[in-house]
C-alpha positions in Angstrom: 0.0 0.0 0.0 1.5 3.3 -1.1 1.9 6.1 1.4 0.5 9.6 0.7 3.1 12.4 1.1 2.2 14.9 3.7 1.2 18.2 2.2 2.8 21.4 3.5 0.5 23.4 5.7 -0.2 27.1 5.2 2.2 29.3 7.2 1.7 33.0 8.0 4.8 34.5 9.5 5.7 32.2 12.4 2.2 30.7 12.7 1.5 27.3 11.1 -2.2 26.7 10.4 -2.4 23.0 11.3 -6.1 22.9 10.8 -6.8 25.1 7.8 -10.2 24.3 6.4 -10.3 26.5 3.3 -7.8 28.7 1.4 -9.1 30.8 -1.5 -7.0 32.8 -3.9 -8.4 35.6 -6.0 -6.8 37.9 -8.6 -8.2 40.8 -10.6 -6.2 40.9 -13.7 -6.6 44.7 -14.0 -8.4 44.9 -17.4 -10.9 47.6 -18.2 -13.4 47.8 -21.1 -12.5 50.2 -23.9 -15.3 50.8 -26.4 -14.2 50.9 -30.0 -16.5 52.2 -32.7 -17.7 49.3 -35.0 -16.2 46.6 -32.8 -18.5 43.9 -31.5 -17.5 43.8 -27.9 -15.0 45.9 -26.0 -11.3 45.9 -26.3 -9.5 45.1 -23.1 -6.8 47.4 -21.8 -4.7 46.4 -18.9 -3.7 49.1 -16.5 -1.6 46.9 -14.2 -2.0 43.8 -12.1 -3.6 44.4 -8.6 -2.4 42.5 -5.6 -3.1 38.9 -5.0 -5.8 38.2 -2.5 -6.0 35.2 -0.2 -8.9 34.3 2.1 -8.3 31.6 4.8 -10.7 29.8 7.1 -8.9 27.8 9.8 -9.1 26.4 13.3 -6.5 27.1 16.0 -6.3 24.1 18.4 -4.1 22.7 21.1 -2.0 24.3 23.8 -0.6 26.9 21.3 -4.0 28.1 20.0 -4.1 31.3 22.0 -0.5 32.1 21.4 -1.1 31.7 17.6 -4.2 33.8 17.8 -2.2 36.5 19.6 0.5 36.5 17.0 -2.1 36.8 14.2 -3.9 39.6 16.0 -0.6 41.5 16.4 0.1 41.2 12.7 -3.4 42.5 11.8 -3.2 45.4 14.3 0.4 46.5 13.3 -0.1 46.2 9.5 3.4 44.8 9.2 4.2 42.8 6.1 5.0 39.2 6.6 5.5 36.0 4.6 2.9 33.5 3.5 3.3 30.0 2.0 0.6 27.5 0.9 0.0 25.1 -1.9 -2.5 27.4 -3.5 0.2 30.1 -4.1 2.9 27.8 -5.3 2.9 29.3 -8.8 2.8 32.9 -7.5 5.8 35.1 -6.7 4.3 36.1 -3.4 7.1 37.7 -1.4 5.1 39.6 1.3 1.5 39.9 2.5 -0.4 42.0 5.0 -3.4 40.9 7.0 -6.2 43.2 5.9 -8.9 41.5 8.0 -9.0 39.1 10.9 -12.1 37.6 12.5 -11.9 35.1 15.4 -14.6 33.1 17.1 -14.8 30.8 20.1 -17.8 28.4 20.3 -19.3 27.1 23.5 -18.7 23.4 24.0 -15.5 23.5 22.0 -12.8 24.5 24.6 -9.4 25.3 23.2 -10.6 25.8 19.7 -10.7 29.1 17.9 -12.2 29.7 14.5 -10.4 32.3 12.4 -11.0 34.0 9.1 -8.1 35.9 7.5 -7.9 38.1 4.5 -4.4 38.6 3.1 -3.2 41.0 0.4 0.0 40.9 -1.5 2.3 43.8 -0.4 5.5 43.8 -2.6 8.5 45.8 -1.5 8.7 49.3 -2.9 11.3 50.2 -5.5 14.3 52.4 -4.3 13.5 56.1 -4.2 14.5 58.2 -7.2 17.8 59.9 -7.0 18.5 63.5 -8.2 21.3 63.7 -10.7 23.0 66.2 -12.9 21.2 67.7 -15.9 17.8 66.4 -14.6 18.8 62.8 -15.1 20.0 63.2 -18.7 23.4 62.0 -17.7 21.9 58.5 -17.2 21.3 58.3 -20.9 24.8 59.7 -21.8 25.0 63.3 -23.0 27.6 62.2 -25.5 25.1 60.0 -27.1 22.7 62.9 -27.4 25.4 65.0 -29.2 26.1 67.2 -26.2 29.8 67.3 -25.3 30.1 68.1 -21.6 33.8 69.0 -22.1 32.7 72.1 -24.0 31.3 73.6 -20.7 34.7 74.7 -19.6 35.6 76.1 -23.0 32.3 78.0 -23.1 33.1 79.5 -19.7 36.5 80.6 -20.8 35.0 82.0 -24.0 32.4 84.0 -22.1 35.2 85.5 -19.9 37.2 86.4 -23.0 34.1 88.1 -24.6 33.5 90.0 -21.4 37.1 91.3 -21.5 36.8 92.3 -25.1 33.6 94.2 -24.4 35.2 96.1 -21.6 38.2 96.9 -23.9 35.8 98.1 -26.6 34.0 100.4 -24.1 37.3 101.8 -23.0 38.3 102.5 -26.6 34.9 104.3 -27.2 35.7 106.5 -24.2 39.1 107.2 -25.6 37.7 108.1 -29.0 35.2 110.4 -27.3 38.0 112.2 -25.6 40.0 112.5 -28.8 37.0 114.0 -30.4 38.1 117.3 -28.8 41.1 117.4 -31.1 38.8 118.0 -34.0 38.7 121.7 -33.0 42.5 122.0 -33.5 43.3 124.0 -36.6 46.9 124.7 -37.7 46.0 126.5 -40.9 46.8 129.8 -39.2 50.5 128.8 -38.8 50.9 128.6 -42.5 49.4 132.0 -43.1 51.5 135.0 -44.2 53.9 136.4 -41.7 51.7 139.5 -41.0 49.1 137.1 -39.5 51.7 135.3 -37.3 50.6 137.1 -34.1 46.9 136.4 -34.7 47.6 132.8 -35.6 49.7 132.1 -32.6 47.0 133.5 -30.3 44.4 131.4 -31.9 46.6 128.3 -32.0 47.4 128.8 -28.3 43.7 128.5 -27.4 43.3 125.5 -29.6 46.4 123.8 -28.1 44.8 124.3 -24.7 41.7 122.4 -25.8 43.9 119.7 -27.4 46.0 119.3 -24.3 42.9 118.8 -22.2 41.6 116.1 -24.6 45.0 114.4 -24.4 44.9 114.5 -20.7 41.6 112.7 -20.6 43.1 110.1 -22.9 46.2 109.4 -20.8 44.5 110.0 -17.5 46.6 113.0 -16.5 
């Protein structure tokens, strides 16, 4: 006579349900109806898979019944994620679950026996938080691949400094030219006039030279 292999019992955290009576698994695949003009029926669009749901009906018996009940009540009250294993979830990648509902009942005439009903929901670990990076994250794609050479940044900064220096030099030259504009009033034609106009020319040239010297003083900062 062949022996039947013992089936593993459902385990929630550290509590083994030795007298599980019923374990149900439910999954909403996450599809929504999308009407399409002229299509007989609705197209199905999936927005993402919701969590697996497990409902358990079991009995807690024996000397450890109240301790197991206390452990399950603590899990339900704290909301902490825990592990769950059972035959019905063998094909599922069920890493963690939380107890979303717990109901317990003691019945007269059945001392040491506690009926429980548990609702479990899958609670996968959250992904790592997003990290801030340079260029709003574009460096993760490689700016070189986008045709943007980051080595040019230093060259552009140097070029901007050179342009600023050139602008300052140009403004200084404009100021100098404005000062030299005073030389336009200088006229030496009188020095070449006939000798009889020498006195008059010298007096006129003297005044003009004064104006020119003031202009040159502005140019050379004296």
